[in-house]
C-alpha positions in Angstrom: 48.1 -3.8 108.7 44.6 -3.8 107.3 45.6 -1.9 104.2 46.1 -3.5 100.8 47.5 -1.9 97.6 44.8 0.1 96.0 44.8 0.3 92.2 41.1 0.2 91.5 40.7 3.5 89.9 42.9 6.6 89.2 41.6 10.0 88.1 43.6 13.1 87.4 42.3 16.6 86.9 43.7 19.3 84.6 44.4 22.5 86.4 42.6 21.5 89.6 43.9 20.8 93.1 43.0 17.2 93.4 45.5 15.2 91.3 44.5 11.6 92.0 41.7 9.6 93.4 41.9 6.0 94.4 38.9 4.2 96.1 39.9 1.5 98.5 37.8 -1.0 100.6 39.3 -2.2 103.8 36.7 -4.9 104.7 33.0 -5.7 104.4 32.4 -4.2 107.8 33.8 -0.7 106.8 32.9 1.9 104.3 35.3 2.6 101.4 38.3 4.8 101.9 39.2 7.4 99.3 42.8 8.3 98.7 44.0 11.5 97.0 46.6 14.1 96.6 46.0 17.8 96.9 48.2 20.8 96.1 48.8 22.6 99.4 51.5 25.2 100.1 53.6 24.2 97.1 53.6 20.4 97.7 51.2 17.6 96.9 49.8 16.2 100.2 48.4 12.7 100.3 45.4 11.9 102.4 42.8 9.1 103.0 39.2 9.8 103.9 36.4 7.7 105.1 33.0 8.1 106.9 30.1 10.5 106.4 29.6 12.1 109.8 29.3 15.8 110.4 32.2 15.8 112.8 35.5 16.0 110.9 38.5 14.3 112.5 42.1 14.6 111.2 44.6 11.9 112.2 48.2 13.1 112.4 51.0 10.5 112.3 54.3 10.2 114.1 57.9 10.2 112.9 58.2 8.6 109.4 54.5 7.8 109.7 51.5 7.9 107.4 47.8 7.2 107.6 48.5 3.8 106.0 51.1 2.7 108.6 50.0 4.5 111.7 46.2 4.5 111.9 44.7 1.3 110.5 42.4 0.5 113.4 41.2 4.1 113.6 40.5 4.5 109.8 38.7 1.1 109.9 36.7 1.3 113.1 36.0 4.9 114.2 32.2 5.4 113.8 31.6 6.3 110.1 28.1 7.7 110.8 29.4 10.1 113.5 32.7 11.1 112.0 34.4 11.9 108.7 37.9 10.7 109.2 40.9 12.1 107.3 44.4 10.7 107.7 47.2 12.7 106.1 50.8 12.1 105.2 53.0 15.2 106.1 55.3 16.5 103.4 58.2 14.1 102.9 56.4 11.2 104.6 54.2 8.4 103.2 52.9 9.2 99.8 53.4 13.0 100.2 56.7 12.8 98.3 58.4 14.5 96.7 59.9 16.5 98.5 62.1 14.5 100.8 61.5 15.1 104.4 63.7 17.8 106.1 63.7 19.2 109.6 64.1 22.9 109.9 63.6 24.3 113.4 60.0 25.3 112.4 59.2 21.9 111.0 56.2 21.4 113.3 54.8 24.9 112.6 55.1 24.1 108.9 53.3 20.8 109.4 50.5 22.5 111.4 49.9 25.0 108.6 50.0 22.3 106.0 47.4 20.2 108.0 45.1 23.1 108.6 45.3 24.3 105.0 44.7 20.8 103.7 41.5 20.5 105.7 40.4 23.9 104.5 41.1 22.9 100.9 38.8 19.9 101.5 36.1 22.4 102.5 35.9 21.5 106.2 34.8 24.4 108.5 36.2 23.0 111.7 38.1 19.8 112.6 39.1 17.8 115.6 42.7 16.5 115.8 44.0 13.1 116.8 47.8 13.5 117.1 50.3 10.8 117.8 53.9 11.5 118.8 55.2 14.1 116.4 51.6 14.4 115.2 50.7 15.4 118.8 53.2 18.2 118.7 51.8 19.4 115.4 48.3 19.2 116.9 49.2 21.3 119.9 50.7 24.0 117.6 47.7 23.9 115.2 45.3 24.3 118.2 47.3 27.2 119.5 47.7 29.0 116.2 44.4 28.3 114.6 41.9 28.2 117.5 38.8 29.0 115.6 39.4 26.0 113.3 40.0 23.3 115.9 37.0 21.8 117.7 38.7 19.2 120.0 42.0 17.5 120.3 43.4 14.2 121.5 47.1 13.7 121.7 49.4 10.9 122.9 53.1 10.2 122.9 53.9 13.9 122.4 56.4 16.2 124.1 56.6 20.0 124.3 60.3 20.1 125.0 63.5 18.0 124.7 65.8 17.0 127.6 69.2 15.3 127.9 67.3 12.1 128.8 65.1 12.4 125.6 68.2 12.9 123.5 69.7 9.6 124.8 66.4 7.9 124.0 66.4 9.3 120.4 70.0 8.2 119.9 68.9 4.7 120.8 66.5 4.5 117.8 68.8 6.2 115.3 70.0 3.0 113.7 66.9 1.4 112.2 68.7 -1.9 111.6 68.3 -2.4 115.4 64.5 -1.9 115.3 62.3 -4.9 115.7 61.2 -6.4 112.4 57.5 -5.9 113.3 58.0 -2.1 113.5 60.7 -1.8 110.8 59.1 -3.8 108.0 56.0 -1.7 107.2 58.2 1.5 107.0 60.9 -0.3 105.0 58.2 -1.5 102.6 56.8 2.0 102.3 60.0 3.9 101.8 62.8 1.5 100.8 65.6 0.9 103.3 67.8 3.8 102.3 65.2 6.6 102.6 63.9 5.1 105.7 67.3 4.8 107.4 68.5 8.3 106.3 65.3 10.0 107.2 65.4 8.5 110.7 68.9 9.8 111.2 67.8 13.2 109.9 64.9 13.1 112.4 67.1 12.5 115.3 69.4 15.3 114.3 66.4 17.6 113.7 64.9 16.9 117.2 68.2 17.4 118.9 68.3 21.0 117.7 65.5 21.9 120.1 67.7 20.8 123.1 69.9 23.8 122.4 67.0 26.3 122.7 66.0 27.7 126.1 64.5 25.0 128.2 64.7 22.6 125.2 61.5 24.2 124.0 59.5 22.9 121.1 56.0 24.3 121.7 55.7 24.8 125.4 55.2 28.6 125.0 52.1 27.9 122.9 50.3 25.5 125.3 48.6 28.3 127.3 47.1 29.5 123.9 45.2 26.2 123.3 41.5 26.9 123.8 39.8 23.7 122.6 38.9 20.8 124.8 41.9 18.5 125.0 42.4 14.9 126.0 46.0 13.7 126.7 46.4 9.9 126.7 49.6 8.4 128.0 50.9 4.8 128.1 52.6 4.2 131.4 55.0 1.9 129.7 55.9 4.2 126.9 59.7 3.7 126.3 60.1 6.8 124.2 58.1 9.5 126.0 58.4 9.7 129.9 55.3 10.5 131.9 56.7 13.9 132.8 55.9 15.1 129.2 52.2 14.2 129.5 52.1 15.9 132.9 53.7 19.1 131.6 51.2 19.3 128.7 48.3 18.6 131.1 49.5 21.3 133.5 49.8 24.0 130.8 46.8 23.3 128.6 44.0 24.9 130.4 41.1 22.5 131.2 42.8 19.5 129.7 42.1 15.9 130.8 44.8 13.2 131.3 44.0 9.6 130.8 46.6 6.9 131.6 46.7 3.4 130.1 48.6 1.2 132.5 50.0 -1.3 130.0 50.2 1.2 127.1 53.4 1.8 125.2 54.1 4.4 122.6 51.8 2.9 120.0 48.9 2.3 122.5 46.3 3.2 119.9 47.3 0.1 117.9 47.8 -2.4 120.8 44.7 -1.2 122.7 42.7 -0.1 119.6 39.2 -0.9 120.9 39.8 0.9 124.3 41.5 3.8 122.6 38.8 4.2 119.9 36.0 4.2 122.5 37.9 6.7 124.6 38.2 9.0 121.6 34.6 8.6 120.4 33.3 9.4 123.9 35.5 12.4 124.2 34.6 13.8 120.8 30.9 13.4 121.6 31.3 15.2 124.9 30.9 12.1 127.1 34.3 12.5 128.7 37.0 9.9 129.1 
């Protein structure tokens, strides 16, 4: 990870929404990253922000994720002159704690509202979404429910429904002690082992509840409501999300584009960061994939 602990400066306001501010520099090649917490919908949501471009972009992390753990190459290397990049930690994840993370059946709708309200609190008029995994589900819901606020959307590793096959995959990651150290260590450092392990178990149980709904539906009914230009990226070697999910979203989001990365796995934006970032920048600028 490119991130280092940031303790350069802390500022708190009395009676205001922003409760802390911590500048952070990632490298000599990048602009500084500000980190803050804002009161939104009864919780204090943590976010990081960098860049000075007119085009606002929100990065939405996956299960147990945060801007710090999930989007290092994007925060560091997306064009700072073209984009203002914000990476948020959903409630119960990253530094948006308390509260502890829970998984009601409307968890993704709640995250979508939190994300949109956060960006409005930060005075953005419109925003494009980059959503990974669970963050992709949240992005689809946000685009469907708040169409006037969303400019464009890129999602990868997302699914709009849950199948029996998916449930078996999720059961396979339930025990975090069996994860590879490379993937486990940053999350264990961020959360501590107990919270990390228990929240992963809660996530598996939370996702399983969708399987008992008609067609295992998470957000499939909302896909036809998405109006913004949408790019779906899929890693053909993704062990967690079969290709059928990307195809389903592509079929039901009108005018969407599907881009396949042959050697890509679930975290393709990290392993193929340069290719992914260029793809995203071109799409957001209207150049196409």
